[in-house]
C-alpha positions as a Markdown table, in Angstrom:
| # | Residue | x | y | z |
|---|---|---|---|---|
| 1 | Met | -19.1 | 4.5 | -29.3 |
| 2 | Phe | -20.9 | 1.5 | -28.0 |
| 3 | Leu | -19.5 | -0.3 | -24.8 |
| 4 | Asn | -20.5 | -3.8 | -23.9 |
| 5 | Lys | -21.9 | -3.6 | -20.4 |
| 6 | Asp | -19.9 | -6.7 | -19.5 |
| 7 | Met | -16.7 | -4.8 | -20.3 |
| 8 | Glu | -17.4 | -1.8 | -18.0 |
| 9 | Lys | -15.6 | -1.6 | -14.8 |
| 10 | Lys | -17.5 | -2.6 | -11.7 |
| 11 | Tyr | -16.7 | -1.7 | -8.2 |
| 12 | Val | -17.1 | -3.3 | -4.7 |
| 13 | Ile | -16.5 | -1.9 | -1.3 |
| 14 | Ile | -15.1 | -4.4 | 1.0 |
| 15 | Asn | -13.8 | -4.3 | 4.7 |
| 16 | Lys | -10.1 | -4.2 | 5.3 |
| 17 | Glu | -10.3 | -7.7 | 6.8 |
| 18 | Met | -11.3 | -9.1 | 3.4 |
| 19 | Ile | -8.2 | -8.1 | 1.7 |
| 20 | Gly | -6.5 | -11.4 | 2.4 |
| 21 | Ala | -9.2 | -13.1 | 0.4 |
| 22 | Val | -8.6 | -11.0 | -2.8 |
| 23 | Asp | -7.3 | -12.9 | -5.8 |
| 24 | Phe | -5.4 | -10.0 | -7.5 |
| 25 | Lys | -5.3 | -12.0 | -10.8 |
| 26 | Leu | -9.1 | -11.4 | -11.1 |
| 27 | Val | -9.2 | -7.7 | -10.3 |
| 28 | Ile | -7.8 | -4.5 | -11.7 |
| 29 | Glu | -5.6 | -3.8 | -8.7 |
| 30 | Thr | -2.3 | -5.4 | -8.6 |
| 31 | Ser | -1.7 | -5.9 | -4.8 |
| 32 | Ser | -2.9 | -4.5 | -1.5 |
| 33 | Ser | -0.7 | -1.5 | -1.9 |
| 34 | Thr | -2.5 | -0.3 | -4.9 |
| 35 | Leu | -6.0 | -0.2 | -3.2 |
| 36 | Arg | -7.7 | 3.0 | -2.3 |
| 37 | Tyr | -8.9 | 3.1 | 1.4 |
| 38 | Asn | -11.6 | 5.4 | 3.1 |
| 39 | Leu | -10.5 | 8.0 | 5.5 |
| 40 | Asp | -10.3 | 5.8 | 8.6 |
| 41 | Gly | -8.7 | 2.8 | 6.6 |
| 42 | Ser | -11.5 | 0.4 | 7.4 |
| 43 | Gln | -12.7 | -0.2 | 3.7 |
| 44 | Thr | -11.3 | -0.2 | 0.3 |
| 45 | Ile | -12.6 | -0.4 | -3.2 |
| 46 | Ile | -12.0 | -3.4 | -5.6 |
| 47 | Lys | -12.4 | -2.9 | -9.2 |
| 48 | Phe | -13.1 | -5.6 | -11.8 |
| 49 | Ile | -14.3 | -6.0 | -15.4 |
| 50 | Gly | -16.8 | -8.8 | -16.4 |
| 51 | Glu | -18.1 | -11.5 | -14.1 |
| 52 | Ile | -17.9 | -10.8 | -10.3 |
| 53 | Pro | -15.0 | -12.7 | -8.8 |
| 54 | Pro | -15.8 | -15.7 | -6.5 |
| 55 | Phe | -14.4 | -14.0 | -3.4 |
| 56 | Leu | -16.7 | -11.0 | -4.0 |
| 57 | Asp | -19.8 | -13.0 | -4.5 |
| 58 | Gly | -22.7 | -11.5 | -2.5 |
| 59 | Glu | -21.2 | -8.0 | -2.0 |
| 60 | Lys | -22.9 | -5.0 | -3.6 |
| 61 | Val | -21.6 | -4.1 | -7.0 |
| 62 | Tyr | -21.5 | -0.5 | -7.9 |
| 63 | Ser | -21.3 | 1.1 | -11.5 |
| 64 | His | -18.9 | 3.9 | -12.2 |
| 65 | Asn | -21.6 | 6.5 | -11.5 |
| 66 | Glu | -22.7 | 4.8 | -8.3 |
| 67 | Ile | -19.2 | 4.6 | -6.9 |
| 68 | Ile | -18.4 | 8.2 | -7.9 |
| 69 | Glu | -21.5 | 9.3 | -6.0 |
| 70 | Thr | -20.6 | 7.1 | -3.0 |
| 71 | Ile | -17.1 | 8.3 | -2.5 |
| 72 | Asn | -17.9 | 12.1 | -3.2 |
| 73 | Asn | -20.4 | 12.0 | -0.4 |
| 74 | Pro | -18.5 | 13.2 | 2.8 |
| 75 | Glu | -21.1 | 11.2 | 5.0 |
| 76 | Asn | -19.8 | 8.0 | 3.5 |
| 77 | Gly | -16.1 | 8.5 | 4.9 |
| 78 | Trp | -14.1 | 8.6 | 1.7 |
| 79 | Ile | -13.5 | 12.4 | 1.5 |
| 80 | Asn | -13.0 | 15.2 | 4.0 |
| 81 | Leu | -14.4 | 18.6 | 2.9 |
| 82 | Lys | -12.7 | 20.4 | 5.8 |
| 83 | Glu | -9.1 | 19.9 | 4.4 |
């Protein structure tokens, strides 16, 4: 099945301090309580489809494969292999 690249989920990692600027009408998450945080709670992942929302302008955008690689690397602080 052919997928339009503009319709694929995209991901941005932001610092916790930026959550107040998130317009939840423009992203997949519905509120700050539905966000996934890294182990120390300092960063979260925002998902969206289509154009990058204005409040995320200038942030690094990850593809699905890139975000999976990032969060599955213990050095990045998203998983703890010792648990």
